[in-house]
C-alpha positions in Angstrom: -4.2 18.2 -31.5 -7.1 18.4 -33.6 -8.4 22.3 -34.7 -12.2 21.7 -34.3 -14.2 22.9 -36.6 -17.7 24.9 -36.0 -20.2 25.7 -38.2 -22.8 28.2 -37.0 -21.6 28.3 -33.5 -21.6 24.7 -32.9 -19.3 22.0 -33.7 -19.4 19.2 -36.7 -20.5 16.5 -36.1 -16.9 15.2 -36.7 -14.7 17.5 -34.7 -17.5 16.4 -31.9 -17.2 12.8 -32.1 -13.5 13.4 -32.2 -14.0 15.6 -29.1 -15.8 12.8 -26.9 -13.1 10.3 -28.3 -10.0 12.4 -26.6 -12.0 12.9 -23.4 -13.0 9.4 -23.3 -9.1 8.1 -23.4 -8.5 10.4 -21.0 -11.1 9.7 -18.4 -9.8 5.7 -19.1 -5.8 6.8 -18.9 -6.3 8.8 -15.6 -9.3 5.7 -14.3 -6.3 3.0 -15.0 -3.3 5.6 -13.2 -6.0 5.8 -10.1 -7.1 2.2 -9.9 -4.0 0.3 -10.5 -2.6 0.2 -7.3 -5.6 -0.5 -5.8 -6.6 -3.6 -8.2 -3.1 -4.3 -7.8 -3.1 -4.9 -4.0 -6.5 -6.7 -4.3 -5.2 -9.2 -6.8 -1.9 -10.1 -3.8 -4.7 -10.0 -1.0 -7.0 -12.5 -3.0 -3.9 -14.6 -4.0 -2.9 -15.1 -0.6 -6.4 -15.6 1.3 -6.9 -18.1 -1.9 -3.5 -19.5 -0.9 -4.9 -20.0 3.0 -3.9 -17.0 4.4 -6.7 -15.8 6.7 -6.6 -12.0 7.2 -5.1 -10.9 10.8 -3.7 -14.2 11.3 -1.3 -16.0 8.5 0.8 -15.1 5.8 1.9 -17.0 3.2 6.0 -17.1 2.2 5.9 -17.6 -1.5 9.6 -16.9 -3.4 8.3 -15.4 -6.5 9.4 -17.3 -9.9 8.5 -15.7 -13.4 5.7 -18.1 -13.7 3.8 -16.1 -11.0 1.3 -13.2 -12.2 1.3 -10.1 -10.5 1.3 -6.1 -11.0 4.0 -5.7 -9.0 6.3 -8.7 -7.8 9.4 -8.9 -9.0 10.1 -12.7 -10.4 12.9 -13.4 -8.0 12.0 -12.4 -4.8 10.9 -13.8 -1.8 7.0 -12.5 -0.4 6.0 -13.0 2.6 2.2 -11.0 2.9 -1.2 -11.7 4.4 -3.9 -8.8 4.7 -4.3 -6.9 7.9 -7.4 -5.3 8.4 -7.0 -2.8 11.5 -10.9 -2.5 11.4 -11.4 -5.8 12.8 -8.3 -6.5 15.2 -8.1 -2.9 16.2 -3.9 -1.6 17.1 -2.4 -4.3 15.7 1.9 -4.7 16.7 4.2 -6.4 14.1 7.3 -8.1 15.5 10.3 -8.5 13.3 13.3 -10.7 14.6 16.6 -9.8 14.0 18.1 -10.6 10.7 18.6 -9.3 7.3 15.2 -8.7 6.6 13.5 -6.2 4.3 9.8 -5.5 4.3 7.2 -2.6 4.8 3.5 -1.9 5.3 1.5 -0.7 2.1 -2.2 0.7 2.5 -4.8 -0.6 0.3 -3.8 1.8 -2.4 -0.4 1.1 -2.6 0.9 3.8 -0.6 4.0 3.5 2.0 3.6 3.4 5.4 6.5 2.0 6.9 9.5 0.2 6.7 10.5 -3.1 8.1 14.2 -4.6 8.6 17.2 -3.3 6.9 15.3 -0.1 5.4 13.6 0.4 9.1 14.9 2.6 11.4 16.0 -0.3 13.6 17.8 -2.0 10.9 19.4 -5.7 11.5 18.1 -5.5 15.4 14.0 -5.9 14.7 12.3 -4.5 16.5 8.3 -3.9 16.9 5.6 -1.7 14.3 2.6 -0.9 16.6 -0.1 -0.1 13.4 -3.4 1.9 14.3 -6.7 1.5 12.3 -7.6 5.7 10.8 -9.7 7.6 13.0 -8.3 5.5 16.3 -8.7 7.4 19.4 -7.9 4.8 22.3 -5.4 4.5 24.6 -2.0 4.5 22.8 0.1 2.1 24.8 3.5 2.6 26.3 6.5 2.5 23.0 9.0 -0.2 24.3 12.4 0.5 22.3 12.2 -0.4 19.3 8.7 0.1 18.9 6.9 2.6 15.9 3.5 3.9 15.7 1.9 3.7 12.5 -1.3 5.0 11.4 -3.2 3.5 8.2 -2.9 6.9 6.3 0.9 8.0 4.1 2.9 10.3 6.4 1.3 9.7 9.5 4.0 7.4 11.3 5.1 8.4 14.4 7.7 7.2 17.3 7.0 8.8 20.7 9.1 8.3 23.8 12.0 9.3 25.2 14.6 6.6 24.2 13.1 6.1 20.6 14.0 8.4 18.3 11.4 10.8 17.7 10.5 10.3 13.9 7.4 12.4 12.1 7.4 10.9 8.5 
């Protein structure tokens, strides 16, 4: 850490310039760290839309390879992804078939909401996840076996019926 030199109670020009440089760098790093997940997710959404996917209607399957560019992609992983706009659709159910599938739902800030498939609460048995828009106050349907409700805010997933395990994450 450099010493700030003062004359007459004010920093000298070189110290003031160095202080502004440090402040600019700190703000740039903060902006990068704060917006990196959003920029990554927006890039993924724009890419899926450019490939023909329509939010709330379709999702392309991409087997990622080293020539694919994505901030957070693995270069040897198959991805099925699409945009969900719950403000447009309202509550939305994702139904995953049984099998050795791995998935998750993230919000636009790349924050985890719920796991699907093997890491999810139903494992290889498949199941349903009901996604509720932020601030949703409408009626929540009865919980069919294997359904989990999820409000797109981190830490707001739950299941609530007698035959579903009670979960609050």
